[in-house]
Biopython code that builds the backbone (N, CA, C, O; Angstrom):
import numpy as np
from Bio.PDB.StructureBuilder import StructureBuilder

atoms = [
    (1, "MET", "N", (0.842, -1.198, 0.000)),
    (1, "MET", "CA", (0.000, 0.000, 0.000)),
    (1, "MET", "C", (0.880, 1.251, 0.000)),
    (1, "MET", "O", (1.805, 1.367, 0.804)),
    (2, "GLN", "N", (0.591, 2.168, -0.889)),
    (2, "GLN", "CA", (1.374, 3.394, -0.967)),
    (2, "GLN", "C", (0.970, 4.363, 0.139)),
    (2, "GLN", "O", (-0.201, 4.469, 0.502)),
    (3, "ASP", "N", (1.973, 5.067, 0.663)),
    (3, "ASP", "CA", (1.683, 6.126, 1.634)),
    (3, "ASP", "C", (1.083, 7.310, 0.886)),
    (3, "ASP", "O", (1.498, 7.642, -0.225)),
    (4, "MET", "N", (0.118, 7.926, 1.507)),
    (4, "MET", "CA", (-0.508, 9.105, 0.915)),
    (4, "MET", "C", (0.456, 10.289, 1.012)),
    (4, "MET", "O", (0.993, 10.568, 2.084)),
    (5, "VAL", "N", (0.670, 10.969, -0.081)),
    (5, "VAL", "CA", (1.553, 12.133, -0.092)),
    (5, "VAL", "C", (0.793, 13.320, 0.479)),
    (5, "VAL", "O", (-0.309, 13.646, 0.037)),
    (6, "ASN", "N", (1.404, 13.958, 1.466)),
    (6, "ASN", "CA", (0.764, 15.105, 2.100)),
    (6, "ASN", "C", (1.033, 16.352, 1.252)),
    (6, "ASN", "O", (2.184, 16.751, 1.078)),
    (7, "MET", "N", (-0.013, 16.952, 0.736)),
    (7, "MET", "CA", (0.119, 18.139, -0.101)),
    (7, "MET", "C", (0.229, 19.387, 0.783)),
    (7, "MET", "O", (-0.506, 19.547, 1.757)),
    (8, "THR", "N", (1.148, 20.243, 0.422)),
    (8, "THR", "CA", (1.325, 21.497, 1.142)),
    (8, "THR", "C", (1.278, 22.655, 0.150)),
    (8, "THR", "O", (1.946, 22.631, -0.884)),
    (9, "THR", "N", (0.483, 23.662, 0.480)),
    (9, "THR", "CA", (0.359, 24.866, -0.327)),
    (9, "THR", "C", (0.927, 26.023, 0.487)),
    (9, "THR", "O", (0.813, 26.039, 1.713)),
    (10, "GLU", "N", (1.534, 26.984, -0.188)),
    (10, "GLU", "CA", (2.055, 28.155, 0.512)),
    (10, "GLU", "C", (1.344, 29.413, 0.043)),
    (10, "GLU", "O", (0.976, 29.542, -1.125)),
    (11, "LEU", "N", (1.156, 30.341, 0.981)),
    (11, "LEU", "CA", (0.495, 31.610, 0.710)),
    (11, "LEU", "C", (1.324, 32.718, 1.350)),
    (11, "LEU", "O", (1.555, 32.703, 2.559)),
    (12, "ASP", "N", (1.767, 33.669, 0.549)),
    (12, "ASP", "CA", (2.591, 34.769, 1.039)),
    (12, "ASP", "C", (1.711, 36.009, 1.223)),
    (12, "ASP", "O", (1.261, 36.613, 0.250)),
    (13, "LEU", "N", (1.474, 36.374, 2.480)),
    (13, "LEU", "CA", (0.635, 37.532, 2.778)),
    (13, "LEU", "C", (1.444, 38.685, 3.373)),
    (13, "LEU", "O", (0.909, 39.517, 4.105)),
    (14, "ARG", "N", (2.730, 38.723, 3.053)),
    (14, "ARG", "CA", (3.530, 39.865, 3.506)),
    (14, "ARG", "C", (2.971, 41.124, 2.859)),
    (14, "ARG", "O", (2.671, 41.149, 1.665)),
    (15, "GLY", "N", (2.839, 42.166, 3.670)),
    (15, "GLY", "CA", (2.294, 43.427, 3.190)),
    (15, "GLY", "C", (0.791, 43.561, 3.417)),
    (15, "GLY", "O", (0.233, 44.644, 3.243)),
    (16, "GLU", "N", (0.133, 42.469, 3.805)),
    (16, "GLU", "CA", (-1.312, 42.498, 4.084)),
    (16, "GLU", "C", (-1.549, 42.716, 5.571)),
    (16, "GLU", "O", (-0.725, 42.326, 6.399)),
    (17, "VAL", "N", (-2.666, 43.335, 5.909)),
    (17, "VAL", "CA", (-3.038, 43.583, 7.311)),
    (17, "VAL", "C", (-4.399, 42.955, 7.596)),
    (17, "VAL", "O", (-5.139, 42.591, 6.682)),
    (18, "CYS", "N", (-4.710, 42.837, 8.890)),
    (18, "CYS", "CA", (-6.020, 42.333, 9.309)),
    (18, "CYS", "C", (-7.091, 43.312, 8.857)),
    (18, "CYS", "O", (-6.838, 44.516, 8.895)),
    (19, "PRO", "N", (-8.250, 42.882, 8.441)),
    (19, "PRO", "CA", (-8.760, 41.518, 8.392)),
    (19, "PRO", "C", (-8.444, 40.795, 7.087)),
    (19, "PRO", "O", (-8.867, 39.653, 6.903)),
    (20, "TYR", "N", (-7.706, 41.439, 6.172)),
    (20, "TYR", "CA", (-7.423, 40.811, 4.875)),
    (20, "TYR", "C", (-6.602, 39.540, 5.018)),
    (20, "TYR", "O", (-6.744, 38.612, 4.222)),
    (21, "THR", "N", (-5.740, 39.494, 6.035)),
    (21, "THR", "CA", (-4.935, 38.284, 6.239)),
    (21, "THR", "C", (-5.838, 37.088, 6.514)),
    (21, "THR", "O", (-5.597, 35.999, 5.992)),
    (22, "PHE", "N", (-6.870, 37.276, 7.323)),
    (22, "PHE", "CA", (-7.784, 36.179, 7.636)),
    (22, "PHE", "C", (-8.633, 35.815, 6.421)),
    (22, "PHE", "O", (-8.803, 34.636, 6.112)),
    (23, "VAL", "N", (-9.160, 36.810, 5.744)),
    (23, "VAL", "CA", (-10.020, 36.572, 4.581)),
    (23, "VAL", "C", (-9.251, 35.818, 3.494)),
    (23, "VAL", "O", (-9.758, 34.843, 2.940)),
    (24, "LYS", "N", (-8.055, 36.257, 3.194)),
    (24, "LYS", "CA", (-7.271, 35.613, 2.140)),
    (24, "LYS", "C", (-6.835, 34.209, 2.538)),
    (24, "LYS", "O", (-6.752, 33.322, 1.688)),
    (25, "THR", "N", (-6.557, 33.997, 3.818)),
    (25, "THR", "CA", (-6.214, 32.658, 4.295)),
    (25, "THR", "C", (-7.419, 31.728, 4.140)),
    (25, "THR", "O", (-7.272, 30.595, 3.683)),
    (26, "LYS", "N", (-8.605, 32.201, 4.517)),
    (26, "LYS", "CA", (-9.821, 31.388, 4.376)),
    (26, "LYS", "C", (-10.098, 31.046, 2.918)),
    (26, "LYS", "O", (-10.464, 29.913, 2.606)),
    (27, "LEU", "N", (-9.927, 32.005, 2.035)),
    (27, "LEU", "CA", (-10.158, 31.752, 0.612)),
    (27, "LEU", "C", (-9.191, 30.703, 0.077)),
    (27, "LEU", "O", (-9.586, 29.849, -0.717)),
    (28, "LYS", "N", (-7.932, 30.756, 0.498)),
    (28, "LYS", "CA", (-6.953, 29.764, 0.054)),
    (28, "LYS", "C", (-7.299, 28.387, 0.616)),
    (28, "LYS", "O", (-7.145, 27.383, -0.079)),
    (29, "LEU", "N", (-7.767, 28.325, 1.869)),
    (29, "LEU", "CA", (-8.169, 27.046, 2.461)),
    (29, "LEU", "C", (-9.318, 26.411, 1.680)),
    (29, "LEU", "O", (-9.405, 25.186, 1.588)),
    (30, "GLU", "N", (-10.194, 27.234, 1.122)),
    (30, "GLU", "CA", (-11.306, 26.706, 0.333)),
    (30, "GLU", "C", (-10.820, 26.023, -0.946)),
    (30, "GLU", "O", (-11.535, 25.197, -1.513)),
    (31, "GLU", "N", (-9.621, 26.359, -1.401)),
    (31, "GLU", "CA", (-9.067, 25.805, -2.636)),
    (31, "GLU", "C", (-8.379, 24.454, -2.441)),
    (31, "GLU", "O", (-8.122, 23.744, -3.413)),
    (32, "ILE", "N", (-8.080, 24.094, -1.185)),
    (32, "ILE", "CA", (-7.360, 22.844, -0.953)),
    (32, "ILE", "C", (-8.283, 21.809, -0.327)),
    (32, "ILE", "O", (-9.368, 22.137, 0.154)),
    (33, "GLU", "N", (-7.840, 20.556, -0.338)),
    (33, "GLU", "CA", (-8.633, 19.443, 0.186)),
    (33, "GLU", "C", (-8.457, 19.302, 1.699)),
    (33, "GLU", "O", (-7.453, 19.739, 2.261)),
    (34, "CYS", "N", (-9.441, 18.690, 2.344)),
    (34, "CYS", "CA", (-9.355, 18.392, 3.774)),
    (34, "CYS", "C", (-8.121, 17.540, 4.033)),
    (34, "CYS", "O", (-7.830, 16.610, 3.281)),
    (35, "GLY", "N", (-7.405, 17.860, 5.089)),
    (35, "GLY", "CA", (-6.206, 17.123, 5.452)),
    (35, "GLY", "C", (-4.941, 17.694, 4.853)),
    (35, "GLY", "O", (-3.845, 17.376, 5.315)),
    (36, "GLU", "N", (-5.062, 18.526, 3.842)),
    (36, "GLU", "CA", (-3.881, 19.155, 3.259)),
    (36, "GLU", "C", (-3.408, 20.290, 4.149)),
    (36, "GLU", "O", (-4.153, 20.796, 4.988)),
    (37, "GLU", "N", (-2.159, 20.679, 3.950)),
    (37, "GLU", "CA", (-1.571, 21.732, 4.775)),
    (37, "GLU", "C", (-1.374, 23.011, 3.978)),
    (37, "GLU", "O", (-1.119, 22.995, 2.774)),
    (38, "LEU", "N", (-1.503, 24.110, 4.695)),
    (38, "LEU", "CA", (-1.279, 25.443, 4.142)),
    (38, "LEU", "C", (-0.268, 26.147, 5.033)),
    (38, "LEU", "O", (-0.430, 26.195, 6.253)),
    (39, "ILE", "N", (0.774, 26.693, 4.422)),
    (39, "ILE", "CA", (1.762, 27.495, 5.150)),
    (39, "ILE", "C", (1.559, 28.940, 4.712)),
    (39, "ILE", "O", (1.638, 29.264, 3.527)),
    (40, "VAL", "N", (1.295, 29.805, 5.697)),
    (40, "VAL", "CA", (1.025, 31.211, 5.399)),
    (40, "VAL", "C", (2.125, 32.073, 6.020)),
    (40, "VAL", "O", (2.458, 31.925, 7.196)),
    (41, "ALA", "N", (2.682, 32.975, 5.210)),
    (41, "ALA", "CA", (3.703, 33.907, 5.688)),
    (41, "ALA", "C", (3.048, 35.250, 5.984)),
    (41, "ALA", "O", (2.347, 35.812, 5.143)),
    (42, "PHE", "N", (3.287, 35.757, 7.195)),
    (42, "PHE", "CA", (2.749, 37.048, 7.638)),
    (42, "PHE", "C", (3.893, 37.950, 8.069)),
    (42, "PHE", "O", (4.897, 37.472, 8.598)),
    (43, "ASP", "N", (3.746, 39.259, 7.847)),
    (43, "ASP", "CA", (4.664, 40.223, 8.447)),
    (43, "ASP", "C", (3.898, 41.251, 9.276)),
    (43, "ASP", "O", (4.457, 42.259, 9.707)),
    (44, "HIS", "N", (2.614, 40.982, 9.491)),
    (44, "HIS", "CA", (1.736, 41.837, 10.297)),
    (44, "HIS", "C", (1.505, 41.108, 11.623)),
    (44, "HIS", "O", (0.755, 40.133, 11.677)),
    (45, "ALA", "N", (2.153, 41.584, 12.693)),
    (45, "ALA", "CA", (2.142, 40.881, 13.982)),
    (45, "ALA", "C", (0.745, 40.507, 14.487)),
    (45, "ALA", "O", (0.577, 39.381, 14.954)),
    (46, "PRO", "N", (-0.272, 41.386, 14.425)),
    (46, "PRO", "CA", (-1.594, 40.990, 14.909)),
    (46, "PRO", "C", (-2.169, 39.773, 14.172)),
    (46, "PRO", "O", (-2.940, 39.009, 14.753)),
    (47, "ALA", "N", (-1.803, 39.590, 12.915)),
    (47, "ALA", "CA", (-2.307, 38.442, 12.146)),
    (47, "ALA", "C", (-1.814, 37.126, 12.722)),
    (47, "ALA", "O", (-2.497, 36.108, 12.611)),
    (48, "VAL", "N", (-0.640, 37.131, 13.335)),
    (48, "VAL", "CA", (-0.064, 35.907, 13.894)),
    (48, "VAL", "C", (-0.901, 35.387, 15.052)),
    (48, "VAL", "O", (-0.915, 34.183, 15.309)),
    (49, "GLU", "N", (-1.593, 36.265, 15.750)),
    (49, "GLU", "CA", (-2.501, 35.845, 16.820)),
    (49, "GLU", "C", (-3.917, 35.653, 16.295)),
    (49, "GLU", "O", (-4.561, 34.652, 16.608)),
    (50, "ASN", "N", (-4.402, 36.589, 15.509)),
    (50, "ASN", "CA", (-5.801, 36.574, 15.078)),
    (50, "ASN", "C", (-6.135, 35.443, 14.118)),
    (50, "ASN", "O", (-7.131, 34.746, 14.310)),
    (51, "VAL", "N", (-5.325, 35.251, 13.093)),
    (51, "VAL", "CA", (-5.651, 34.248, 12.075)),
    (51, "VAL", "C", (-5.663, 32.835, 12.665)),
    (51, "VAL", "O", (-6.655, 32.128, 12.491)),
    (52, "PRO", "N", (-4.595, 32.389, 13.361)),
    (52, "PRO", "CA", (-4.647, 31.039, 13.924)),
    (52, "PRO", "C", (-5.803, 30.842, 14.905)),
    (52, "PRO", "O", (-6.435, 29.786, 14.907)),
    (53, "GLY", "N", (-6.083, 31.837, 15.732)),
    (53, "GLY", "CA", (-7.184, 31.718, 16.690)),
    (53, "GLY", "C", (-8.530, 31.529, 16.006)),
    (53, "GLY", "O", (-9.327, 30.681, 16.408)),
    (54, "ASN", "N", (-8.775, 32.324, 14.971)),
    (54, "ASN", "CA", (-10.037, 32.203, 14.248)),
    (54, "ASN", "C", (-10.132, 30.889, 13.490)),
    (54, "ASN", "O", (-11.209, 30.298, 13.412)),
    (55, "LEU", "N", (-9.027, 30.426, 12.932)),
    (55, "LEU", "CA", (-9.048, 29.159, 12.197)),
    (55, "LEU", "C", (-9.269, 27.976, 13.134)),
    (55, "LEU", "O", (-9.959, 27.020, 12.779)),
    (56, "LYS", "N", (-8.685, 28.038, 14.331)),
    (56, "LYS", "CA", (-8.929, 26.993, 15.340)),
    (56, "LYS", "C", (-10.410, 26.917, 15.675)),
    (56, "LYS", "O", (-10.975, 25.829, 15.791)),
    (57, "ASN", "N", (-11.039, 28.090, 15.829)),
    (57, "ASN", "CA", (-12.471, 28.134, 16.141)),
    (57, "ASN", "C", (-13.310, 27.500, 15.040)),
    (57, "ASN", "O", (-14.421, 27.037, 15.297)),
    (58, "GLU", "N", (-12.792, 27.475, 13.823)),
    (58, "GLU", "CA", (-13.503, 26.871, 12.696)),
    (58, "GLU", "C", (-13.159, 25.394, 12.516)),
    (58, "GLU", "O", (-13.648, 24.745, 11.592)),
    (59, "GLY", "N", (-12.310, 24.865, 13.409)),
    (59, "GLY", "CA", (-12.009, 23.440, 13.380)),
    (59, "GLY", "C", (-10.710, 23.051, 12.700)),
    (59, "GLY", "O", (-10.357, 21.872, 12.681)),
    (60, "HIS", "N", (-9.997, 24.005, 12.146)),
    (60, "HIS", "CA", (-8.721, 23.697, 11.508)),
    (60, "HIS", "C", (-7.654, 23.509, 12.585)),
    (60, "HIS", "O", (-7.798, 24.001, 13.704)),
    (61, "LYS", "N", (-6.583, 22.792, 12.239)),
    (61, "LYS", "CA", (-5.525, 22.526, 13.209)),
    (61, "LYS", "C", (-4.307, 23.393, 12.885)),
    (61, "LYS", "O", (-3.828, 23.416, 11.751)),
    (62, "ILE", "N", (-3.823, 24.099, 13.897)),
    (62, "ILE", "CA", (-2.608, 24.896, 13.750)),
    (62, "ILE", "C", (-1.454, 23.981, 14.137)),
    (62, "ILE", "O", (-1.334, 23.573, 15.292)),
    (63, "LEU", "N", (-0.606, 23.663, 13.164)),
    (63, "LEU", "CA", (0.499, 22.727, 13.380)),
    (63, "LEU", "C", (1.745, 23.410, 13.921)),
    (63, "LEU", "O", (2.613, 22.761, 14.504)),
    (64, "GLY", "N", (1.830, 24.710, 13.731)),
    (64, "GLY", "CA", (2.987, 25.421, 14.259)),
    (64, "GLY", "C", (3.049, 26.857, 13.772)),
    (64, "GLY", "O", (2.502, 27.209, 12.727)),
    (65, "ILE", "N", (3.730, 27.670, 14.557)),
    (65, "ILE", "CA", (3.996, 29.065, 14.203)),
    (65, "ILE", "C", (5.495, 29.264, 14.376)),
    (65, "ILE", "O", (6.038, 29.093, 15.467)),
    (66, "GLU", "N", (6.145, 29.625, 13.293)),
    (66, "GLU", "CA", (7.592, 29.788, 13.311)),
    (66, "GLU", "C", (7.952, 31.240, 13.022)),
    (66, "GLU", "O", (7.526, 31.812, 12.018)),
    (67, "LYS", "N", (8.731, 31.819, 13.906)),
    (67, "LYS", "CA", (9.203, 33.193, 13.690)),
    (67, "LYS", "C", (10.495, 33.103, 12.895)),
    (67, "LYS", "O", (11.489, 32.544, 13.359)),
    (68, "LYS", "N", (10.467, 33.662, 11.689)),
    (68, "LYS", "CA", (11.625, 33.586, 10.801)),
    (68, "LYS", "C", (12.624, 34.711, 11.076)),
    (68, "LYS", "O", (13.836, 34.502, 11.008)),
    (69, "ASP", "N", (12.116, 35.892, 11.383)),
    (69, "ASP", "CA", (12.951, 37.027, 11.776)),
    (69, "ASP", "C", (12.051, 38.026, 12.501)),
    (69, "ASP", "O", (10.922, 37.686, 12.857)),
    (70, "ASP", "N", (12.520, 39.233, 12.723)),
    (70, "ASP", "CA", (11.754, 40.211, 13.492)),
    (70, "ASP", "C", (10.411, 40.570, 12.876)),
    (70, "ASP", "O", (9.510, 41.014, 13.587)),
    (71, "HIS", "N", (10.258, 40.389, 11.573)),
    (71, "HIS", "CA", (9.035, 40.822, 10.902)),
    (71, "HIS", "C", (8.420, 39.752, 10.009)),
    (71, "HIS", "O", (7.651, 40.080, 9.106)),
    (72, "LEU", "N", (8.738, 38.486, 10.236)),
    (72, "LEU", "CA", (8.183, 37.428, 9.397)),
    (72, "LEU", "C", (7.879, 36.188, 10.223)),
    (72, "LEU", "O", (8.732, 35.673, 10.947)),
    (73, "TRP", "N", (6.642, 35.723, 10.095)),
    (73, "TRP", "CA", (6.206, 34.496, 10.748)),
    (73, "TRP", "C", (5.623, 33.585, 9.688)),
    (73, "TRP", "O", (5.074, 34.049, 8.689)),
    (74, "LYS", "N", (5.747, 32.270, 9.912)),
    (74, "LYS", "CA", (5.100, 31.278, 9.054)),
    (74, "LYS", "C", (4.202, 30.416, 9.926)),
    (74, "LYS", "O", (4.632, 29.855, 10.934)),
    (75, "VAL", "N", (2.945, 30.327, 9.513)),
    (75, "VAL", "CA", (1.952, 29.547, 10.246)),
    (75, "VAL", "C", (1.587, 28.344, 9.385)),
    (75, "VAL", "O", (1.225, 28.490, 8.217)),
    (76, "ARG", "N", (1.687, 27.143, 9.978)),
    (76, "ARG", "CA", (1.338, 25.909, 9.267)),
    (76, "ARG", "C", (-0.029, 25.436, 9.762)),
    (76, "ARG", "O", (-0.245, 25.260, 10.961)),
    (77, "ILE", "N", (-0.943, 25.235, 8.817)),
    (77, "ILE", "CA", (-2.345, 24.915, 9.119)),
    (77, "ILE", "C", (-2.726, 23.613, 8.400)),
    (77, "ILE", "O", (-2.359, 23.419, 7.241)),
    (78, "ARG", "N", (-3.450, 22.733, 9.071)),
    (78, "ARG", "CA", (-4.034, 21.557, 8.405)),
    (78, "ARG", "C", (-5.528, 21.805, 8.284)),
    (78, "ARG", "O", (-6.209, 22.060, 9.278)),
    (79, "LYS", "N", (-6.031, 21.729, 7.058)),
    (79, "LYS", "CA", (-7.461, 21.982, 6.812)),
    (79, "LYS", "C", (-8.305, 20.865, 7.408)),
    (79, "LYS", "O", (-8.007, 19.683, 7.241)),
    (80, "ALA", "N", (-9.359, 21.261, 8.103)),
    (80, "ALA", "CA", (-10.285, 20.304, 8.725)),
    (80, "ALA", "C", (-11.126, 19.623, 7.656)),
    (80, "ALA", "O", (-11.967, 18.782, 7.975)),
]
sb = StructureBuilder()
sb.init_structure("model")
sb.init_model(0)
sb.init_chain("A")
sb.init_seg("    ")
for serial, (resi, resn, name, xyz) in enumerate(atoms, 1):
    if name == "N":
        sb.init_residue(resn, " ", resi, " ")
    sb.init_atom(name, np.array(xyz, "f"), 0.0, 1.0, " ", f" {name:<3s}", serial, name[0])
structure = sb.get_structure()
């Protein structure tokens, strides 16, 4: 039996601010299949708290938040 390949999509939202960061993340999640992962890059600090919190409330799983430098974070999400 073959192992299922986990698909990962990336979304670069540097330069975007809330609430656009959440809206654009939700729209991208609608494009991928359940169980697939989305990595979103943010440079707007409030988005790092707001987007994952709202996505958790919708049932998605936040797999990690990585701070790349002083102004860049990457959030890994698994679609519910």
